Steps between C-alpha positions, in 0.01 A plus 500: 500500500610142445872417578655257251754230556771428245317190382184701448699751301634232266150351456352840428762574239452159337128538486524855363719386223313174419137601563496865388779502239708777672860422405748472784716759319205736523471458876869569531476812286206630701679419823797703405278785394321498836829543682580806295154641551537448880829687488331797327222487757755514774650818350817337357622698200594275206612749244865573572502249786763241590394139559673183594308172454624165645346208327495128572467236221138421572173677420567769761815591299287503184266756670818699572605497145159634392538783768841579362375533144201710596723734706730537204198570269372765741823701499709380790849644491659164589367141566751252624386137490698249706402131413614247760613243249487488127229576250531152356412361847153661485191336355190586303359857523756601767776430248316665216478827695861486623609440139324822404691690775828353376434607137401847616816524709740364233359733226573832666879519544651707779225759477213269582255527790444134580765246600502129572762323711496128555635445852616144516657502851581739782816614333291658222329747730777760543528521124130586455456860378301745703529353844570835658184633648393845358221738593165364401625155412241221491590131553258232384497152635400230245715224634253248640118489485259264678698185433767535764486227769835521681739765637696691244878442481795558277482765226135587567570561874798723404277704260226533764777637739601753229138604443475561883816718490369706216170554681696602812681756276178649377380292212129418480434120464201354317419126516323321217215284642698406815822619660767245414585271791142458620307173463172594354285269711645603841507811708836412642855613413729209413824671388638799302211702371465813292340791698282691255347837519224393259385166395267448198338158519281345237144377492453482884734517802701192608542415869852651510359829368269544787593284801763615750792498530538449127255778424737761636753413224244603236489870595195650339289231319315551180280222348481509120272317264670336197214342310390203705120515519365587843251215499774255441687626807175480706412152380844356572545668835151405615558136417831474682522361849660735751440809305650832609344842483622853557228680697350806339287774653189398311492166689485686830227731368294193388520357846391829659207526265386140567509550873348845521245542777135481422268773625353266755840376627548473881820459700455127540478453121835666409737311718452387861865430592702352781864595560697284742797718556721678753661408831626682804734774378419425128166661448600740225488229235145404593389861498643553151333194360167596645518863381600378152215248483240770592651749260494233220128467541433232772159532668609387844832396652545314833848488646565192702814553707652397835319655802793721608518653145139628486566824686795585274296435190228733625766759562628467144169632374328267264157596640312336213641158594351276762728301728484164676739372765680164468665285766868575500834350603729641766693678221188671365440273207196307402451185711370167375211549738379783272417259219137440585428870533685588178307232308175635648594854389587370155158343450302660218779742408556599134879468538769466765841665532771335713846598602589872526668556836443153659786322675630218298801421715280323762419139448161565662412772242628279216268229616203740502579619143520150366170387649320824410601477137398140480162542661380847379228495229537832319750620234824606677801724448807406699786746536811585706533303823201287399733357224793471734285295737438255212857484379600263346155475334347168610454274194163376628364854532323593172244757396196410289250665284238542772755617764777674300825608669685804382858547632709814456864419577803725433807312374626431851168352607487310176837346574387387847181355359674297229830419652678697224747780550403853430746510205333183368152664517616814327695305228176362367197668662258357246588134587510570874152650502343266247643179662363586841161615368448183295627255757292628792202648303578856615489842343848631561583870494883519487568858606777721372560711200263369226303295747381161364162342561508124444176292491447131585465411128840658416402835368738790565391864515776760498404831669710787348378766739671617818830665594797473742334736742262223595786320663399631838382356827132414492457494131434126495245537783316753281498250213344237727223736589434591143498137384257389777272786422480415124454130570210602731345714228533234232300235687204389293595695193543250216647751261829507677743218589725463805806572281342814364420619848849441630653667196268801552604527867870478433469755214300753703745482782782557270322784310423672834874468577576660163262792567655547850846514354391748237374735777759435772800356319611143547708562812210642690238231430365321812248224533239764597583689187388201298175473693436873448556464126280201454181707427684698238627177341148339498350806335784546248443137382130461553397837360188699569308191612715479813388846604153393596146574379477826696753665274252462210189623676323812383292564815140592436505384141599139463617221733666180389242226477513222762690206368742686276845339523 
């Protein structure tokens, strides 16, 4: 699903009005109706209900006015509308809809069910009727929409504080399009922000709806159509540089279908992988990555690791993986003298994984990593201490289309690679990932809640799967193994791109984590739990085709013909 910036939203609205003749007032009316429909879907009773709607003077406030009128029409017991400013300060259709609310309110006397209060400054808030939270009260945020570009202050900040207090007292908070205080085009938090239980956004999600940490303020998200033609959204989003997309399950299913094994497939044709991983005393990470790669479908996996770690790796029972010893330092890390052997092992491989469990604190190991990355010839995934050995990322070290580099940093590793602080990375995850990807021609997987995949041409894919239970030792090593396995399986298949392969790998890893949490509970999830759940995740997304041809055989009657995909 395409993710729209605020500029794209304005352009879509303009073209919908000018090219298709849909009046802006109609879009506003439909938007308000979609909010009410979402409330009903969420089980919120309108008849006899009590609602408070806080409106700004812009179009978001106009949407709020439509919601107020529709709630009144549907039998709400009381609807209080608080306008931050004066009706005369509003424009166009927003003012038209607020004028309707004012006339309805003024025509009912003391027995009415809808009220409008113009709050001109903070001193007006205590005088607003209905500020005491009652059972079942619903608070609706229509203060700011997608046009906010700076931190909220003054009256609006005070109102956001009051909404927070009401939510803490038991009120349910619903945001129109975007919780007020968020900047639509950023996943960061820049100041006071409404924390909603439900957000109803229009047309398509905006970055602040789906990218963390801003996404958390949205609560449950519903995306509502309001009359903009789908093909107009697609045409505009497709022609925009640096497009963003919220990953959906069908995209992963498409990748699985495109890379499904042929009847004549052999192990060398479905991923012949090399993992350069582990060190003395840190073999667990290497074992996890190897096991994950095999479970994700790799044909063969060779673990290249320091000589003294070989015995420990064998003891950790990855019998399907082969092993190869590398020259080591006195501390048990990989020595520069291992470069020639590592490059020999890398020759002819489908994909290479580098990093889990290696020593990055030694200058000797750092030197090996740098030279190996520069001289290898296959697609490569770099994680963990492989990234730390390259931090800060050398400006002259770039990936290219024939030798792509995929990196999988968590925020701390990203900070070390870029020279930013962790807070700086988290305040704008989109820019942090995109800038590094574009500058160094990398595919960047910025891990965390709502992992981002950034491509060298500036595309951003937002992965909505996964859960906090995956914040456990070894989870990143499992991801490395899955990604290397999928890269190996995609070699030579023109129907899938590098970006699609990485997105599929990140998504399947997260989906396996979700399945593990469903069975075990988030607290009990371990890295091995994710590996064990991978087959279930692949079958759940890929369907019957992932179960193999033998599941469809009727022995003695019919056998699938040779060559069937």
